C-alpha positions in Angstrom: -11.9 40.2 12.8 -10.4 37.1 10.7 -9.8 38.1 6.8 -11.6 35.1 4.3 -7.9 33.8 2.9 -6.7 31.3 4.7 -2.7 30.9 5.2 -0.9 27.2 4.3 2.4 27.3 6.8 4.7 25.5 5.4 6.7 24.6 8.5 8.4 21.5 8.4 9.8 19.9 11.8 13.5 22.6 11.8 12.5 25.0 14.2 10.0 26.5 15.8 8.1 29.7 13.9 5.5 31.2 16.3 6.8 35.1 15.5 6.0 34.1 12.0 2.5 33.0 13.5 1.7 35.6 15.5 2.7 38.4 12.7 0.2 37.2 10.2 -2.3 36.9 12.6 -1.8 39.5 14.5 -3.0 41.1 10.1 -5.8 39.4 10.8 -5.6 36.5 9.2 -5.8 32.3 10.2 -3.3 29.5 9.5 -3.6 26.1 8.8 -0.5 23.7 9.3 0.6 21.5 6.3 1.2 18.2 7.4 1.4 16.6 4.4 1.3 17.0 0.5 -2.3 16.5 -0.6 -2.3 19.7 1.0 -0.7 21.8 -1.2 -2.1 21.2 -4.2 -5.3 23.2 -2.4 -4.3 25.8 -0.8 -5.2 29.8 -1.3 -1.7 30.6 -0.3 1.5 29.0 1.0 4.2 31.4 3.4 7.1 28.9 3.5 9.4 30.0 6.9 12.4 27.8 6.3 15.0 27.9 8.5 18.4 25.5 8.9 20.8 25.1 6.6 19.7 24.3 3.1 21.0 20.6 2.6 18.7 19.5 6.2 16.3 21.8 4.4 15.7 20.3 1.2 16.6 16.6 3.2 13.3 17.4 4.7 11.1 18.6 1.8 12.6 15.9 -0.8 11.4 12.7 2.6 7.5 14.0 3.4 7.2 14.1 -0.1 6.9 17.9 -0.2 9.3 18.8 -2.9 8.1 17.7 -5.4 4.4 19.2 -4.6 5.8 22.3 -4.3 7.4 22.8 -7.8 4.1 21.6 -9.2 2.0 24.3 -6.8 5.4 26.9 -7.8 4.6 25.8 -11.6 0.9 26.5 -11.7 2.3 30.4 -10.4 -0.2 29.9 -6.8 0.9 32.7 -4.6 3.7 31.9 -2.2 6.0 33.8 0.0 9.4 32.0 1.6 11.3 34.2 3.8 15.0 33.2 4.7 16.0 29.9 4.0 12.2 30.0 1.8 14.0 32.2 -0.2 17.2 29.6 -1.2 15.3 27.1 -1.8 13.7 28.8 -4.7 17.4 28.3 -6.6 18.8 25.6 -8.4 21.4 24.5 -5.5 23.5 26.2 -3.1 27.1 25.8 -1.9 25.8 25.5 1.8 24.6 22.1 0.7 28.9 20.7 0.8 29.5 22.9 3.7 27.4 21.9 6.4 29.1 18.6 6.1 26.7 16.5 3.2 29.1 14.8 1.1 28.7 13.7 -2.0 26.1 14.6 -5.1 24.3 18.1 -3.6 20.5 18.0 -3.3 19.2 20.3 -6.2 17.2 23.4 -4.3 13.2 23.7 -5.9 15.2 25.0 -9.4 12.4 28.5 -9.9 15.1 30.1 -10.6 18.5 30.1 -12.1 21.6 30.5 -10.3 23.2 29.1 -6.9 23.6 30.2 -3.6 26.9 30.9 -2.4 28.7 32.5 0.8 29.5 35.6 1.7 33.7 36.1 1.6 34.8 36.1 4.7 38.5 37.7 4.2 36.6 40.0 3.3 33.8 41.1 5.5 32.4 39.5 8.6 29.9 36.6 8.2 27.3 36.3 8.4 25.5 39.8 8.0 23.1 41.0 11.0 21.4 43.4 11.2 18.9 46.2 9.9 19.7 46.7 6.6 17.9 48.6 3.9 16.7 47.6 0.2 16.8 49.2 -4.1 13.7 48.0 -5.3 14.1 46.7 -9.3 10.1 46.1 -9.4 6.6 47.9 -7.8 4.8 45.2 -6.0 1.1 45.3 -4.8 3.1 43.6 -1.8 5.3 46.7 -1.1 2.1 49.4 -1.2 2.4 50.4 2.1 6.5 50.2 2.7 8.5 53.7 1.6 12.3 54.4 0.3 13.3 55.5 2.4 13.9 55.1 6.6 12.3 51.4 5.8 15.9 49.2 7.1 14.5 45.4 7.0 16.6 42.5 9.5 19.1 40.1 7.7 20.3 37.2 9.2 22.2 35.5 7.0 25.4 33.8 5.4 24.5 32.5 1.9 23.3 35.4 -1.2 21.8 34.6 -4.3 24.0 36.5 -6.8 22.0 38.8 -9.5 22.1 37.4 -12.4 21.1 37.8 -16.3 19.2 34.5 -15.9 17.4 35.2 -12.8 17.7 39.1 -13.3 13.7 39.4 -13.8 12.7 37.8 -10.4 14.8 40.6 -8.4 12.3 43.1 -6.9 15.0 44.2 -4.0 19.3 43.8 -4.1 21.0 44.9 -0.9 24.6 45.6 -0.3 26.4 43.6 2.6 30.1 45.3 2.8 30.4 46.0 -1.0 28.8 43.4 -2.1 25.2 43.6 -4.1 22.2 39.9 -3.6 18.9 39.3 -4.3 17.2 40.7 -1.0 13.6 39.9 -2.1 12.3 37.9 -5.2 9.6 37.8 -7.2 7.3 37.1 -10.6 3.8 37.0 -11.0 2.3 35.2 -7.5 5.7 33.8 -6.3 7.8 35.9 -3.7 10.7 35.7 -1.3 12.7 37.7 0.6 16.2 37.0 2.3 14.8 39.4 4.9 13.0 38.4 8.0 9.7 40.6 7.9 8.8 39.5 11.2 11.5 40.0 12.5 11.0 43.8 10.5 9.1 45.7 13.0 5.7 48.0 10.9 8.1 47.7 7.8 7.8 43.8 7.9 4.7 43.7 9.2 3.6 46.3 6.1 5.2 43.9 3.7 2.7 40.8 4.9 0.7 43.1 5.1 0.6 43.7 1.6 1.5 40.8 -0.2 -1.4 38.9 1.5 -4.1 42.0 0.9 -3.0 41.8 -2.9 -3.2 38.2 -2.9 -6.7 38.3 -1.1 -7.6 41.1 -4.4 -5.8 39.0 -7.1 -3.4 41.7 -7.8 -0.4 40.9 -6.5 1.1 39.6 -9.8 0.3 43.0 -11.7 4.1 44.4 -11.0 6.1 46.9 -13.1 9.6 47.2 -13.7 11.3 50.6 -12.2 14.5 52.4 -13.8 17.7 50.8 -11.9 20.8 52.8 -10.6 24.0 51.3 -10.8 25.5 53.6 -8.6 23.1 53.4 -5.3 24.1 50.8 -2.4 22.5 50.5 0.7 24.6 50.3 3.9 23.9 48.5 7.9 22.3 50.8 10.4 22.8 51.4 14.1 20.6 49.3 15.9 18.7 50.7 19.2 18.9 47.2 21.6 17.1 47.5 24.6 18.8 45.3 27.1 16.3 43.9 30.4 17.9 41.9 33.4 15.5 39.6 34.3 14.8 37.1 38.1 12.4 36.5 39.8 11.0 38.5 43.6 10.3 37.0 46.8 7.7 36.1 45.0 8.2 34.2 42.2 6.9 36.9 40.1 9.8 37.1 37.2 10.4 41.1 37.2 12.7 43.9 36.1 15.4 45.2 37.8 17.8 46.7 37.6 21.5 46.5 40.6 24.5 47.7 41.8 27.3 46.0 40.8 24.9 42.9 41.0 23.2 44.3 44.4 19.2 44.3 43.0 17.3 44.7 46.0 16.1 47.8 48.0 18.2 49.2 50.8 15.7 49.2 54.0 17.3 50.5 57.2 14.3 48.8 59.0 15.8 45.5 58.7 18.5 44.2 60.2 20.0 42.7 57.4 19.6 46.1 55.8 18.8 44.6 52.0 14.7 45.6 51.2 12.3 43.0 48.6 13.8 42.9 44.8 14.3 46.3 42.5 10.8 46.1 40.3 11.3 47.8 37.3 7.7 47.0 35.9 7.2 43.8 34.0 8.6 42.3 31.3 6.4 41.9 28.5 4.4 45.5 29.1 7.7 47.2 29.6 9.4 45.3 26.5 6.3 46.5 24.5 7.3 49.7 25.2 10.2 49.7 23.9 9.2 48.5 21.1 6.7 50.8 20.5 9.5 53.7 21.3 11.5 52.1 18.3 13.7 49.5 19.9 15.4 47.4 17.2 16.0 44.2 19.4 15.0 43.3 22.7 17.1 41.1 25.1 16.1 39.9 27.7 18.8 39.7 30.1 18.1 36.3 33.2 21.1 37.4 35.6 19.9 34.9 37.8 19.7 31.8 35.3 17.2 29.5 34.7 16.1 28.1 38.0 14.6 23.8 36.8 16.8 24.1 33.9 16.4 26.0 30.1 13.5 23.6 29.0 11.6 22.9 32.1 11.7 27.7 33.2 8.1 27.7 31.9 7.8 31.5 33.5 10.9 32.5 31.0 9.6 30.7 28.2 5.9 32.7 29.2 7.1 35.1 28.6 9.5 34.8 25.1 5.8 33.4 24.2 3.7 36.5 25.0 6.6 38.6 24.2 6.2 37.6 20.2 3.0 38.2 20.6 3.0 42.2 20.4 7.5 42.8 19.0 8.4 42.0 16.5 11.6 43.5 16.2 14.4 39.9 17.1 14.3 38.9 21.0 17.1 37.4 22.2 18.0 35.9 26.0 20.8 35.6 27.9 22.1 33.5 30.5 20.8 30.3 29.1 20.6 29.3 25.6 23.2 26.6 24.6 22.6 23.2 24.5 21.4 21.1 28.0 21.5 17.6 29.1 18.8 17.1 31.6 20.1 16.2 35.1 17.1 13.8 36.3 16.4 12.0 32.4 19.5 12.4 31.3 17.7 13.8 27.7 20.2 15.8 25.8 19.0 19.1 23.7 20.5 20.8 21.5 20.6 24.5 21.5 18.6 25.4 17.8 16.0 22.9 20.0 17.0 24.9 23.4 16.1 28.2 20.6 13.0 26.6 19.2 11.2 26.7 22.6 11.7 30.3 23.4 11.0 31.4 19.9 
């Protein structure tokens, strides 16, 4: 049963946010898309799943008139959840502005939180930070009411981070350690909340965070945070992942199936045939198998399109449908092998960037 609270989703067009949509609806909430700045002031709660680069995000927000409306909304301490770049844009600025190729004066962020987002030192650690890592709480929050302290890692993928400073320390909800570097992994002050990690890709823990956040908005308790005594010697680290790879191809009837082969031979042996080759070995349907592995604890699902894309990466609708259906019930990273790349349609000559191709899938 859908809840009464309606979530306003700010998808500013830099990429597909299907996983975030599915995570929200799986928690029982309905969504309305923000398509005009006038909708921001009347929103019950805004979720901003920022993707892409800092400069491009702020440029789009400014061009569409969202930036001023968001600053007013945030200044009024209305319920807000930023995800990944949606957290970074709350800060005053970012090093990513100039590193993304922009020259001249960097576009400022929303300026709600003091500080500048900077890049991890590539001479000291692998960049980007990708994988499952822990968090250390600085505050207790109603948004975290379904999350326990131990064994609740969440999923990160980022090259830039927000350092903890004296000026922004009261904003810190959690911190995380990446190869010796401490940084802000989530923030909250009043009703404004944001995460560097991806709750929509963090399995049950991530769904519990979204559920806790939205329920706290509904019952009016979100802002009731309290500081927690800090242990400066506590640190987190990346944990090992269980990645399930499913070889997917079409069988002789044209259906996509999960198969397994010996040196690329995915057909059953059939001694009664002249060729000695039977049908494509069928281990099950891709979505159902992936969902089973997810419930059994997989941290990532990889679909390997072992016959590549039959009508090209854009037109291969069966594979698109597999990903669309899988993302409705699987809330860990879904990856595709065998075709996510920039692509030129051989007939129309239309050029699709790798981001445009990926956005069709995720």
